[in-house]
Each structure stands twice: as C-alpha cells, then as structure tokens.
N, C-alpha and C positions, 0 to 999 in steps of 0.2 A: 694559508689554509683556506679552503673553499668555504664560503659563508652561504647559508640558505635561510630565507625568511619564511615563516609560517604564520598564518592569521585567518580568522574569520573575516569575510567582507562585511562591513557594517553599512547601515543605511546612510550614515553621515559621509562615509567615503564615496558612495555612489552619487549622492546629491551634490557634493562639492566637486566631484569629477565632472559632472554634467555642466556645472557652472564655471569650470576652468579654475576652481580653487584647489584646495589641498585638504587631505584628510590624513589620518594616522599612517595608512599604508603608503600613500604617495610621499609623505614627508620622510618616511623611513627609507624608501628606495632611492630617494634623490639627495641623500646626504652627501656632502663633499668628501668626507674622510673614510666612509665605509662603503664597500661595493659588495652586492649580493649577486652570485652567479645565477641563482634560481629562487623563485618564490612560489610557494604552494598555498592555495587559498581554499577555504570551505565557504560555501554560500547557500543559504536556505531561502533566498528571496525568489518568489514567483515572478516571472518576467512581466506579468501584468501589473505588478506593483513597483518593482525596482529592476531595471534592465542591467543586470550584472555583466552581460556580454558586451554591451556598449561601453560600460565602465572599463572592462578589461582592454577593449580596443583602444580607448583613450589612454589608458595607463601604458600600453605598449609604445605609444608615441613619446612618453615621458622618460622611459628608462630602457637600458639595454639588457636588463635582467630578463631571463627566460621565465615566462609566467605560466602557471598551471592552475586550473580551477576545477573543483569537484562540486557539483550541485547536489545538495543534500535535502531530502524531504523530512521535516520534523513535525511530529504531532503538535508540538508547541516549542517556541524558542526558549522556553524555560524547562524543557524536559531533560533532566540531568542524565537519565539513562541513555537516551538517543544521542545527546550531545557527546557523552563520554565515548560511545561506540564509534562515532564518526571521527572524533579527534584522535582517539587511540589508533584507529586503523590508518589514518593519514601519517601520524608520527612513526608508526611501525614501518610503513612502506618507505618513507623518506629515509629513515635510518638504515634500512636494509639496502637501499639503492646507493646511498652516499655515506658509508660507514665512517669515513674520515672527516666529514664536513662538520662545521660548527653550526648547530641549529639554534636559531633565535626566534622566539615566539613574540609577536606583537599582540599584547593582551588588551589594548585599548578598544579596538572595534568589537562589536557584538554585545550580547546581553550579559547581565551579571552572572547568569548560570554558565555561559561560555567562558567567561574570565575565570570563574572558580574552577572549572574543569581543567583549563590550561595549567593553572597553578598546581592542582592536585596531581596531574600527570607528570609535570615537570619536577615536582618534589618527591615523587615516588618511583615511577617506572622509567622516566627519562631524565635522570639527575644531572646530565651534562648540558642540558639546554640553558640558554640565557633568556631572561624576560625583558621585553622592551615596553615602554610607555611613551605616549606622545600627548603634548598639550601646547596650546598657543604660547603660554607663558614660558615654559621650560624647553620646548622643542622635543626632539626624540632623545630619550635617555634610558639607561638600563635601570630596571626596577629591582630593587633589593627586597626579597621576601624574607623577613627576619624570623622564620620559624621552620620547623621540619614537621613532616606528617608520617604517621605510622605506616609501614609498608603493607599493613593489613588491607588498606583501602586501594591497593593496586587493582583489584578485581573489578571489572566493569559491572558485574551483577550485584556488587555491593551498592552501587549507586542506583541500579535499577530497583533493588529492594527498597531503598529510601523513597524513590519516586512512586512506588506502588504501596507504600506504607507496610511492606512485608506481609501483606494479607494473602493467605493461601487461596488457591482457586476453589470456588464454591462447587459443590456437587452438581449444581444445576448446569454446569458447563461440561459435564461428562459426555454428553451427546455430540460434542464437537471433537471429532477424532483427529488427532495429530501426534506426530513425533518430532515436529519442527520446533526448535527453541524459540524462534520469533513468535510463532503462533501460541506457544504456551505462555509467553510473556503477555501477549494480547489477551489471553484468557484471564491472566492474573489482573491485568489492568481493568478488564471488564468487571471482574469481581469487586474491585475497589469502587468502580462507578456504580455498581448495583447497590452498594451499601450507603450511597449518598443520593438523596432525592433531587437530582439535577437532570437537565435535558442532556441527551446523548445524540451525537451525529456519527453514523457509521458510513465510511466511504469504502467503496469496493466495486469491482466489475460484477456483472451478472454471474450468479452461481458460486460466489465466494463464501456464502454463509451468513449474509447480513441478517436474514430473518432468524436463523439459529441463534446468533448472538443476542438479538433483541429479545427473543423468547427467554433465553437463559438469564439475561439481566433482570427481566421481570420476575422470573421464578426465584431468583436469588435476593430479591429486594423485599422491603417491608410491605410492599403492595401485593405480594404473591397470592394472597387470599381474595383479592379483588379482580375485576375483569381485565383481560388483555384483549384489546381490539386491534385488528390488523387491517390496514387499508392501502391499496395500491393506487397512489395518486395519478399515475399515468393511465389508469383504466377508467377514470371518471369522465363522462362527457362534460364539456365546459359548462353547459347550462345547468348541470346538476351538482356542481362542486359545492356550492353553499348549502344546498339541501342535504347532501351526503355528510358534510362536516358538522353542520350546526342544526340540522333538522328543519321541519317546516310545519306550518299550521294548515289545517284542513281548508281547502279552497285557495291556498296561496298562489297556485298556478294550475294550469290544465293538467289533470291527472293526480292532483293532490287530494285524494279521496278521504284521507283521515289525518289526524295529527301523527307526526312521525319524529322520533328522536334521531339526532345525528350521532356520529361516532364519538364525539366529545362527551355527550351525555351518557352514551352506552358505556364509556370507559370511566365514568366518574368514580373517583376513589382508587382507580387502578392505573393502567398504562395504555397509551395509544401509540401504536407503531405505524408511522407513515412511510411506506416504501415508495421509491422513485419520487422522493420529496422535491427534487429539482424540477419536476415537470409542472408544478403549480404555477399558474399564470400570475402576473404581478398584482392584479386587482384582488385575487384570492389571498395572496400573501399579506396584503394590508389588513384584511379582516381577520386572518389567522393571528397576526401579530397582536391585535387588540385583545383577542381571547387569552393569549399567553401573558400579556402585560396585566390585564385586569382580572382574569379568572372568571369572566362572565361572558355570556353570549345571548343572542336573540335568534330564535328560530325564524326562518324565512316567513314573512307575512304576519309576524307576531311582535308586538312592542314589549311584551313581558321579558324582563331580564332574568336569566337563569345562571346560578352560580355553578361552577364546575371545578373539581380538583383532579387534575390529570397530570401524570408524568409523561412527557413526550420523548419518544425515541424516533429519530428520522434516519433514513438511509438513502443513499444516492450513488449512482455511478458517474455523475457529472462532477467536474471541477467547479465547485460553487464559488471559490475565490475568483476564478476567471469569469464566471457568470456575474459576480458582483462588479468586477472591473468593467465589463461590457454593458452593464445596465440591465441585464436579464434577471437579476435576482437582487432583492432588497438587502442592503448591507446591515440594517438594523435587525432584520429577521435572522440573517446569518449568524450574527454574534449572539443573538438570543438563544439559538439552538446549539451552536457549536461551543458548548461548555466542556463536556466530556467527549473527546474525539477518538475514534478507533479507525485505523486505516488497514483494511484487510487485503493481503496480497493475493494475486492469482496463484492457483495451485502449482503452476510451472515454476514459480519462485520459492515454493515451500520445500526446501531441500530435505530429502529423505521421506517425503510424504506421499509421492505419487503411487508407488507400489503398495505402501501401507494402506492408503485409501482404497486402491483397487481391490486388494484382498479383503478389506473390511466390507466394502460394498457387495462383493461376491457372497460373503457370508450372509448378508442380509437378503440378497436377491434370490439365491438358490432355493431356499425352503419354499418359496412361492410356487415352485413347479414340482415339488416332490410328490404331489398326489394327482398329477395330471393324468388324463385318460391314457395317454401314450405310455406312461410309465406302468400303469396298471395292466396295460395290454402286453407288457413285456418288451416294448420296443427299445427300452434302454436298460441294460443290466446293471449299470453303475448307479450308485446313489447320487441323486442330483445335488444334495447338500455337500458332496465332496468336490464340486467343480472347482478347478484351479486354472491358473494361467500358465502356459508354457513359458520357458525362459525367453524364447524369441518374441512371444506376445508381450512379455514385460518390456522388452527392448523397444517395441513399437509404442507402448504407453510412454516410456521415457523420452522418446524422440518427438512425440506429438506436442503441439503447442497448447491444446485444450483451451481455445478461446471461450468456450462455455463453462469452463472450470468444473466444479464437482458435478453440476447438473449434466453437463455433456458426458463426463466420464460415467456417471450412473446410467444414463440412457443407452450409451454404447454397450456397456456390460449387460444391461437388460436385454437388448436386442440379440446379443451373442448367446445368452442363455435361452432365449425363445427359439432361435433358429437351429442351434447345434446342441445335440443331446449327449455328447460324450462328456466324460469326466474332466478332460483337459481342453481348454480353449486354445487353439493353435494360433500361430501368427496369421495365417490366411483367414481363419474364421473371425479373428478380431478385426482385421483390415476390412473384411466384407461388412462388418457391423458398423463401421465408421462412415461418416459422411465424407464424400470426396472433397478435397480442398480446392478452392478456386485457384486458377492459375495465377501465380505471383501474389506476393503479400500485399495487403492494403497499403503498406508504406511504399512499396515499389510502384504501385499503380498511381499513388498520389503525387509522385514527383513531377513538379512543373518548373522547377528552378526559379519560382517567384521569390524564393529566399535561399540562403546558403544551405547546402546539404553536406552530410558526411559521406563522401563517396566510398571511402574505405569500409565504413560500417555496412553500406549497402552491398558491396562486393563480398564482404565476409559472410553476410547473411545468405547471399545467393550461393556461395561456395559451400557453406555448411549444409544447405538444403540438398544439394546434389551429392555431397560426400555421404550423407546419411542414406539417401535413396540408393546409391550404389551398394552400400553396406547391406541394406535390406534385400535388394534384388539378387545379390550373390551369396546370401546367407553367411556373410562375414568372411568370404574368401578374398583376401586382400589383393592377390594377383589379378583375379578377374575384375574386381572393382576398379583397380588402377587402369586396366585396359578399357573399361567402359568410359572412364573419364579422360582417357588420352594421356595418362601419365607415363613417362618413359620407364619408370620402375615402381615397384610397390612400396619402396622406401619413401618416395614422395607422398604416396597416399597415406602411409602410416603416420607421417608427420601431421597430416590433416586430422587423422583420427585423434591424435594426442591433443592437437590444438583445440578441438571442439568437444573433448571429453567423451568420445564415443567408445564404448566397450562392448 
C-alpha cells in the first residue's frame, strides 16, 4: 500500500536541516523500515525568518520521497480557525488524489494549536489516518490517542467561532459591504478586537478598506463617544513628524507661532488611526514606542510631560515582518502594535463580491446625478438612479485585476456615470471609463533571472490574458476567438476558457 506523510514544517526542522542535523520530518522520511512515496507539507514561515525552500532542497538530497509544500499565511500560528482551514484543505486534496493510500500525520512539528487541529481532524473527519511522533529518546513512533471526539466538531466554522469567541458582528461594521465568507469572518474578528482595548494592525493593499475597518472598530468600542483621529503617516514631511504626532510649543521652530496639540493629544481618551504606518522613519519609531510604553509625551520644545490615553490602530500595505528582518522597521515596535492583526484581501480574491460591490457602488453613485441640469433639460429620459451594468460590462469587471481595489472600482463607475447618460452601462462605456493597462504585468517586467522563477506560472498568466482579450474582442464567439489566437479548432480554445473559469 502507498504511504503518504503529512506535516507542518516546524522551525526545529528547518534549523536542524541547515546544520546537517535531523528533525521530526527528516527522521520520519529516513526510517529504514518504512518508505513514503510522497510527503505533503504546510509551512507558515516567512522566508525572511526561516527559509523553508532551502530546507526542502536539502531534504530532497536526503530522501527519494516526492516532496510537496504549500506556503500558508496565518494571522497567528495559534489561530485555530485558519489552521483548521489549511489542514482540512490539504487532507481533503490528498485523500481525493490518493484514495487508497495510507495517510500518516507527523504531529511533532508546529505549534500546540497545529497539533490539536491534526488530532481533531484525524479523530473526526479523517478517521483512517495514523499519527506519528518523534523524539531523540524514542525515535519515530506511532502516537496512540486514547479518546474519541464528537463528530459535531467536524465543521471548520466551529473552531472559527471558538477563535472569535462566537461574538456577532457589531452594527458598526454594516458599512463594509460583502457577501464573501472570508470577509464576513474578518468583520467578526474585528468585532472581537473592538471589544478589547488592544492595539490593532490592519494589513492590506491600497483601497481594500483599511480605514473603514479602523473606523468601525472605533465605533464598536467603548471609546466610541471619544475622538477618532486619522493620520496618513506617508503624507507628513519628515521635519514635521514629531510636531504632527506630539505637538509643539510656541517658538520651538520657525513657523511655530502658537502652542499646538499633536494627534496623540487630540485623540486622548479615544482612538488614533495611523495609516501608511510602515512609512515612519526609524528615529520617529523610537519616539513613538516611548509614548506607547509609558503613556506620556513631550511637545516639541517643551519639557513638560503630558499623559495620554489612546487606543492605537495602524494600517500598512508593507510587509512589516520583512521590514523588521531588513532593519527598516523596529522589531519592538512591531510586536507592540501587532497584537490584534487583520489581513484584508484584494477585491479580486473576494469570491462573489465583485459584482455585488459594483451594484452597491452604482446605487450610491447614481443619485448624485439625478438632479443634473442635463436631466432637467430632458437630455436623458431614464431615471439616473436606475443605472445598471450590462451583462458584458459585468464580465469586464470580473476579468479585470483591479489593482486599486474598491477605490479603483468606485472611480471607474463614477466616470462611467458622468460620461454616459443611459440607464445601462455597456461593455464599451465601461472600458472607456477604465484606465488603460500598462503593457505586460509588473511581474513579467521584473523578471531578471537573478533568482529562480516559475516559468509555467508566467506562461499561464500570459495565456490567460490573451484568452480573455479574445473573448472580449469577439463578444464570446468561440470560433472567431480561436482564429484570433491561432488555434486549429475552437475546442482547444474552449479548454482554455474552462481552465481559467471564463464564462
């Protein structure tokens, strides 16, 4: 019978692999009496901290087992809900691909939460798996778990409820429109964070709704009756950072004509939202850390100490862990603010949300033009509030990457409403309202072969681009689209449509 090994890659495995030693995974795969045809690993280590790719390269030299690795992003290595989702997905895929194989889970690597989830899944949803443990004293041996678990806990959202204390989403989050399950879970997590007076770090690209989440957290918190101050750190001139954050005394510098409060004082008793937090220079980070640790500050040019009580919410589109590793961001400040962490996905990854968001935004935008002079003059017989997207326009929205996320989608629909007065926004009208894409993706332009690349991924990306373009140019006529791309038959083109989920 084929044997397959499954495990999280632990830091001990990577560290010992680099040193030529052994860890639980290496010890399991190099046993004399048991051979594994394949091994599937989950890994949540950022390359800047633990190089799991180098570890896998080394492990390949130690065993003939075919190795697979999925890199997983976790809010926390103790987040039961996210760990459950990743582990359940992997076990489901492996079981579907190898239905007759004997699955063995090495539970020694990873955090206690990861070990607990392996046992929970193995005792409920995948009862035929075996558990392995490894230690220096006993080597690799089968772990006997002398209890059973109720099948009620097979559902992943049971653990997600536990991780979020089963708190319902606060009404303050109603302005964050979504039909996506992951986004709704983020709203629920944010509701939990709002109920605890702790710092929050919100990660996400521009336009993903970081300020919306920060505002909702404040409005759902005990501080909602107190001030909410919002500051974009990337917009402050370097010489004015201290004055903006902490205030200044009259005459402290040229142009300081009066005493001035900083945003910390202005937010006293309430919440301070620092957007583009990763743009703060290192010297400002030091002074900010002192305020967070001691709860006191000094205005620029003043020796008087002022006490402040502020709840801090920070947002960034930078990878702060990478910035810490490269010395661009202070590690002590990072761990000070990264207590409650929310990772907001781009709208392209929010399955089921693109058209819903577009329709919702149109409902908000259309009334702005309902009393325009053109309408009063009878230039448009339709009611502007009835403006809708045509089916082909919706397909354009689904095929676009939206690098600017909700902000880009909103501005595109706004331009379409400004320029075209009909009740239906057509495919051409929407395309005209969009900014033209630069030739080639940033990823394609950045290829220098200074490091290894996934050539197949690049080719697939390029193929998908032109398959979609041919679909749009021919209004969905497969035969014509196939001819444009040089396919010998439209069946070949049809396979590409299925591959990339184009409808």
